[in-house]
C-alpha positions in Angstrom: 90.8 -109.5 -148.6 91.5 -110.1 -152.3 95.1 -109.8 -153.3 94.6 -107.0 -155.8 92.5 -104.9 -153.4 95.0 -105.5 -150.6 97.9 -104.5 -152.8 96.1 -101.4 -153.9 95.3 -100.3 -150.4 98.8 -101.0 -149.1 100.4 -99.0 -151.9 97.9 -96.2 -151.5 98.8 -96.0 -147.8 102.5 -95.9 -148.6 102.0 -93.0 -150.9 100.0 -91.2 -148.2 102.6 -91.8 -145.6 105.5 -90.6 -147.7 103.7 -87.5 -148.8 102.9 -86.7 -145.1 106.6 -87.2 -144.3 107.8 -85.1 -147.2 105.7 -82.0 -146.2 105.8 -82.8 -142.4 103.0 -80.4 -141.6 102.7 -79.4 -137.9 99.0 -79.5 -136.9 98.3 -78.2 -133.4 99.9 -77.9 -129.9 99.3 -80.1 -126.8 100.0 -77.7 -124.0 99.3 -80.3 -121.3 102.2 -82.3 -122.6 104.4 -79.3 -123.4 104.2 -80.1 -127.1 104.4 -77.1 -129.4 102.9 -78.9 -132.4 101.8 -82.5 -133.3 103.2 -83.7 -136.7 100.8 -85.0 -139.4 103.0 -88.2 -139.9 102.1 -89.3 -136.4 98.4 -89.6 -137.3 99.2 -91.3 -140.6 101.4 -93.8 -138.7 98.6 -94.5 -136.2 96.2 -95.1 -139.1 98.7 -97.6 -140.5 98.8 -99.6 -137.3 95.4 -101.0 -138.5 97.4 -103.2 -140.9 99.0 -104.9 -137.9 95.5 -105.7 -136.6 94.2 -106.9 -139.9 97.2 -109.2 -140.5 97.8 -110.0 -136.8 99.2 -113.5 -137.5 101.6 -112.2 -140.1 102.6 -109.4 -137.8 103.4 -111.8 -135.0 105.5 -113.8 -137.4 107.2 -110.7 -138.5 108.0 -109.7 -135.0 109.7 -113.1 -134.4 111.7 -112.8 -137.6 112.9 -109.2 -136.8 113.4 -109.7 -133.1 117.1 -108.6 -133.4 116.1 -105.2 -134.9 113.4 -104.9 -132.2 115.9 -105.5 -129.5 118.3 -102.9 -130.8 115.5 -100.3 -131.2 114.3 -101.0 -127.6 117.8 -100.8 -126.2 118.5 -97.5 -127.9 115.2 -96.0 -126.6 115.9 -97.2 -123.1 119.4 -95.6 -123.3 117.6 -92.4 -124.4 115.2 -92.5 -121.5 118.2 -92.9 -119.1 120.0 -90.1 -120.9 116.9 -87.8 -120.5 116.6 -88.7 -116.8 120.2 -87.9 -116.0 120.4 -84.9 -118.3 121.3 -81.5 -116.9 118.4 -80.2 -118.9 114.6 -80.8 -118.5 113.7 -84.5 -118.6 110.5 -83.6 -120.5 112.4 -81.8 -123.2 114.7 -84.9 -123.6 111.8 -87.2 -123.8 110.2 -85.0 -126.5 113.3 -85.2 -128.6 113.5 -89.0 -128.0 110.0 -89.3 -129.3 111.3 -88.4 -132.8 113.5 -91.4 -132.7 110.6 -93.6 -131.5 108.4 -92.3 -134.3 111.2 -93.0 -136.8 111.6 -96.6 -135.5 107.8 -97.1 -135.6 107.3 -95.9 -139.2 110.3 -97.8 -140.5 109.2 -101.0 -138.8 105.7 -100.6 -140.2 107.0 -100.1 -143.7 109.2 -103.2 -143.3 106.1 -105.2 -142.2 104.1 -104.0 -145.2 106.9 -105.0 -147.5 107.0 -108.4 -145.9 103.3 -108.9 -146.7 103.6 -107.9 -150.4 107.2 -109.1 -151.1 109.9 -107.4 -153.2 107.5 -105.7 -155.6 106.2 -103.4 -152.8 109.8 -102.6 -151.8 110.5 -101.5 -155.3 107.2 -99.6 -155.4 108.4 -97.7 -152.2 111.6 -96.8 -154.0 109.6 -95.6 -157.0 107.5 -93.4 -154.7 110.8 -91.9 -153.3 112.1 -91.4 -156.8 108.9 -89.7 -157.9 108.9 -87.5 -154.8 112.5 -86.5 -155.5 111.7 -85.4 -159.0 108.6 -83.5 -157.8 110.6 -81.7 -155.1 113.3 -80.9 -157.7 110.8 -79.3 -160.0 109.5 -77.3 -157.1 113.0 -76.1 -156.3 113.4 -74.8 -159.9 110.4 -72.5 -159.4 111.6 -71.7 -155.9 114.9 -70.2 -157.0 113.3 -68.1 -159.7 110.2 -66.9 -157.8 110.8 -64.9 -154.7 107.2 -65.2 -153.5 107.3 -69.0 -153.7 110.6 -69.0 -151.9 109.3 -67.0 -149.1 106.2 -69.1 -148.8 108.2 -72.3 -148.6 110.6 -70.8 -146.1 107.8 -69.6 -143.9 105.8 -72.8 -144.1 108.5 -75.5 -143.9 111.7 -73.8 -142.5 110.3 -71.5 -139.7 110.9 -68.4 -141.9 114.6 -69.1 -142.3 116.0 -67.8 -145.6 119.3 -68.9 -146.9 121.1 -66.8 -149.5 124.6 -67.1 -150.9 126.0 -64.2 -153.0 122.4 -62.9 -153.4 121.2 -66.3 -154.7 118.6 -68.5 -153.1 119.6 -72.0 -151.8 116.9 -74.4 -152.9 115.1 -76.4 -150.2 111.6 -77.1 -151.5 109.6 -78.5 -148.6 112.6 -79.8 -146.6 113.5 -78.2 -143.3 117.0 -77.4 -144.6 118.8 -76.9 -147.9 121.4 -79.5 -146.9 118.8 -82.2 -146.3 117.1 -81.3 -149.6 120.4 -81.5 -151.5 121.4 -84.8 -150.1 118.0 -86.3 -150.8 118.3 -85.2 -154.4 121.7 -86.9 -154.6 120.3 -90.1 -153.1 117.5 -89.9 -155.5 120.0 -90.2 -158.3 121.2 -93.6 -157.0 117.6 -94.7 -156.3 117.0 -94.2 -160.0 120.3 -96.0 -160.7 119.1 -99.0 -158.7 115.7 -99.0 -160.3 117.3 -98.9 -163.7 119.5 -101.9 -162.9 116.4 -103.7 -161.7 114.8 -102.9 -165.1 112.0 -101.0 -163.3 112.6 -97.9 -165.3 114.1 -97.4 -168.8 117.0 -95.2 -170.0 114.7 -92.6 -171.5 113.4 -91.9 -168.0 116.6 -92.5 -166.1 118.9 -89.9 -167.9 116.4 -86.9 -167.7 115.8 -87.8 -164.1 119.5 -87.8 -163.3 119.8 -84.4 -164.9 116.9 -82.9 -163.0 118.1 -84.3 -159.6 121.7 -83.3 -160.2 120.6 -79.7 -161.0 118.4 -79.6 -157.9 121.3 -80.9 -155.7 123.6 -78.2 -157.1 121.0 -75.5 -156.5 120.9 -76.5 -152.8 124.4 -75.2 -152.4 125.2 -78.2 -150.2 128.8 -79.4 -150.2 127.7 -82.7 -148.6 125.2 -83.2 -151.4 128.0 -82.9 -153.9 130.0 -85.6 -152.0 127.0 -87.9 -151.8 126.5 -87.4 -155.6 130.2 -87.8 -156.7 131.8 -90.3 -154.4 129.3 -93.2 -154.9 129.3 -92.4 -158.6 133.1 -92.7 -158.8 132.8 -96.0 -157.1 130.5 -97.3 -159.8 133.2 -96.6 -162.3 134.9 -99.7 -161.0 132.2 -102.0 -162.3 132.3 -102.7 -166.0 128.5 -103.1 -166.1 127.9 -99.7 -164.7 130.9 -97.9 -166.1 129.3 -96.0 -169.0 126.2 -95.0 -167.0 128.3 -93.9 -164.0 130.6 -91.8 -166.4 127.5 -90.0 -167.7 126.3 -89.4 -164.2 129.6 -88.0 -163.1 129.7 -85.7 -166.1 126.2 -84.4 -165.5 126.9 -83.9 -161.8 130.1 -82.0 -162.3 128.6 -79.8 -164.9 125.6 -79.0 -162.7 127.8 -78.2 -159.7 130.0 -75.9 -161.7 127.2 -74.0 -163.4 124.3 -74.0 -160.9 125.8 -73.9 -157.4 124.8 -70.6 -155.8 128.3 -69.9 -154.5 131.5 -71.7 -155.5 133.2 -70.2 -152.5 131.5 -72.9 -150.3 133.5 -75.5 -152.1 136.7 -73.4 -152.0 136.2 -73.3 -148.2 136.8 -77.0 -148.0 140.1 -76.6 -150.0 141.2 -73.8 -147.7 140.3 -75.8 -144.6 142.5 -78.6 -145.8 145.5 -76.7 -147.1 145.5 -73.4 -145.2 145.3 -74.3 -141.5 148.4 -72.5 -140.3 146.9 -69.1 -139.8 143.8 -70.6 -138.2 146.0 -72.5 -135.7 147.9 -69.3 -134.9 144.6 -67.5 -134.2 143.3 -70.4 -132.2 146.2 -70.2 -129.8 145.0 -66.8 -128.7 141.6 -68.2 -127.5 142.3 -71.4 -125.8 140.2 -70.6 -122.8 136.4 -70.9 -123.0 135.9 -68.3 -120.4 136.7 -65.3 -122.7 134.0 -62.6 -122.6 131.8 -61.9 -125.6 133.7 -58.6 -126.4 136.9 -60.6 -126.7 135.2 -63.1 -129.1 134.0 -60.2 -131.3 137.4 -58.7 -131.3 138.8 -62.1 -132.3 136.4 -62.4 -135.1 137.4 -59.0 -136.5 141.1 -59.8 -136.2 140.6 -63.2 -137.8 138.7 -61.8 -140.7 141.4 -59.2 -141.3 144.3 -61.6 -140.9 142.8 -64.8 -142.5 139.1 -64.3 -143.4 139.2 -67.6 -145.4 139.6 -69.6 -142.2 136.3 -68.7 -140.8 133.8 -70.6 -142.9 131.2 -73.2 -142.4 133.6 -75.9 -143.3 136.0 -75.0 -140.4 133.2 -74.4 -138.0 132.1 -78.1 -138.4 135.4 -79.1 -136.7 134.7 -76.7 -133.9 131.2 -78.2 -133.5 132.6 -81.7 -133.3 135.1 -80.5 -130.6 132.2 -79.1 -128.6 130.4 -82.4 -128.9 133.4 -84.2 -127.6 133.6 -81.9 -124.6 130.0 -82.7 -123.8 130.8 -86.4 -124.0 133.8 -85.8 -121.7 131.6 -84.3 -119.0 128.7 -86.8 -119.4 130.5 -89.9 -120.7 128.0 -92.7 -119.7 124.5 -91.4 -120.6 125.3 -88.2 -122.5 123.9 -84.7 -122.1 120.4 -85.9 -123.1 118.4 -86.2 -126.3 118.3 -82.8 -128.1 120.7 -81.5 -125.5 123.5 -80.8 -127.9 121.7 -77.8 -129.4 121.1 -76.3 -125.9 124.5 -77.2 -124.4 126.4 -75.3 -127.2 125.7 -72.1 -125.4 128.1 -73.4 -122.7 130.4 -75.7 -124.7 131.0 -73.6 -127.8 134.6 -72.3 -128.1 135.2 -68.6 -128.5 136.2 -69.2 -132.1 132.8 -70.8 -132.7 130.9 -68.1 -130.8 132.6 -65.5 -132.9 130.9 -66.6 -136.0 127.8 -68.6 -134.9 126.6 -67.0 -131.7 123.2 -66.0 -133.1 122.4 -69.6 -134.2 123.7 -71.0 -131.0 121.6 -68.6 -128.9 118.5 -69.8 -130.9 119.5 -73.4 -130.2 119.7 -73.9 -134.0 123.0 -75.7 -134.3 123.8 -79.3 -133.5 127.0 -81.3 -133.8 126.6 -81.6 -137.6 127.8 -85.2 -137.4 125.5 -88.1 -136.7 127.9 -90.1 -134.6 129.3 -87.2 -132.6 125.7 -86.1 -132.0 124.8 -89.5 -130.6 128.0 -89.6 -128.6 127.2 -86.2 -127.0 123.5 -86.8 -126.4 123.3 -90.5 -125.6 126.8 -91.1 -124.3 128.8 -94.3 -124.4 125.7 -96.4 -123.8 123.8 -95.1 -126.8 127.0 -95.1 -129.0 127.8 -98.7 -128.2 124.3 -99.8 -129.1 124.5 -97.8 -132.4 127.9 -99.2 -133.4 126.9 -102.8 -132.7 123.7 -102.4 -134.7 125.6 -100.8 -137.5 128.1 -103.7 -137.5 125.2 -106.1 -137.5 123.6 -104.4 -140.6 127.0 -104.2 -142.3 127.6 -108.0 -141.9 124.1 -108.7 -143.2 124.5 -106.5 -146.3 128.0 -107.9 -147.1 126.6 -111.4 -146.9 123.8 -110.4 -149.2 125.5 -108.2 -151.8 129.2 -108.9 -151.3 131.9 -106.1 -151.5 133.1 -106.2 -155.1 132.3 -105.3 -157.8 130.4 -102.2 -156.5 126.7 -102.3 -157.4 124.1 -99.5 -157.4 122.9 -100.8 -154.0 126.5 -100.2 -152.7 126.4 -96.7 -154.1 123.1 -96.0 -152.4 124.3 -97.3 -149.0 127.6 -95.3 -149.3 125.6 -92.2 -150.1 123.4 -92.7 -147.0 126.6 -93.1 -144.9 128.1 -89.9 -146.4 124.9 -87.9 -145.7 124.7 -89.2 -142.1 128.3 -88.8 -141.0 129.0 -85.1 -141.7 125.5 -83.9 -140.7 123.0 -85.0 -138.0 120.2 -85.3 -140.6 118.1 -87.7 -138.6 116.2 -84.7 -137.1 114.3 -84.6 -140.4 111.8 -87.5 -140.0 111.4 -87.9 -143.7 115.1 -88.3 -144.2 115.3 -90.6 -141.2 112.7 -93.0 -142.6 114.3 -92.9 -146.0 117.7 -93.8 -144.5 116.2 -96.4 -142.2 114.3 -98.2 -145.1 116.9 -97.8 -147.9 
């Protein structure tokens, strides 16, 4: 196969794969396997396996070179199988949830293989595709927040009909399954552009408008985590003389967008209240230390809490309650966890009365998870899965430090820190598109 033709076909496939992940269309059910819907990315991934056959020698060489990553992936999936087998919930349901991890590993590994064939240029092309998709989704979000019909269509098509409003204003989400995921992807998109600018792939006349567009879209998502992902790495880049001016502009644009465009400033005030106004919350929590309180008591508690200290019951404080629930699951199932996907189901039993008072409807629908990547793994995969994850994270950290160093901070550091910030507060790996982006970047 000629080099130009090979390069064109590989890049075309990467575009197709990323578009399929960005929309994540569900095709049809497989009732025999208890599968409600088969995702489109699965078929695109299977098509991509043809590359492994065409370049079989290169693929075998690649497997030998990346055997450490393969071993960690295999160990994690084995721990997931054990977790599903010993889970108090259905083994089939656990294996279905584990399949998402397997598909993520498979797609990420396939992308790495394609990059190894073409070299660094294809890796940069992948980031360009991500950057382009980020801008496209940002533009869609601008129309989404101003057009109710479009917003309903996107919510019905990509978010199972869930509509998120704050103070009567729409939270942008575009084609993502949640506004938080969309917002964090917009913030990471900013640092992808930053990295591409430093690699001289794009010029300033493209970079600055793109930063403005993505910062505005991140603010429209109403995601506090997106704001952290945008601001913290940006502040870090102020420590590098080479990136100081550009980072200062980025911070200014981001702060302006957050102040002017965020659907509700109260979500950010919630974080302040959570940090500095905990006394009343602790007094109320002492009244509900037992998990066996009846639902009527929980409702009464909510009314009392809202009257005495309504500021304490917000989504910032409920994150802490979710983490505590995940730790209780780990306490009961320390070795193998409660099973892949089990955190959502187990919250019906493990949620505290304080959490039930404000999130009972979402918990009953099995909508909530631990909202923390590490706590979610700890609860669902237990100590076995967590140890594998931490060792692999340490392995990657050592590799990256050897390659890029620690100081001065570079755009690649900012991107990696943004990925960490988006993963730690929220279990965003349930979005396959987000998982693959994190796994590759």
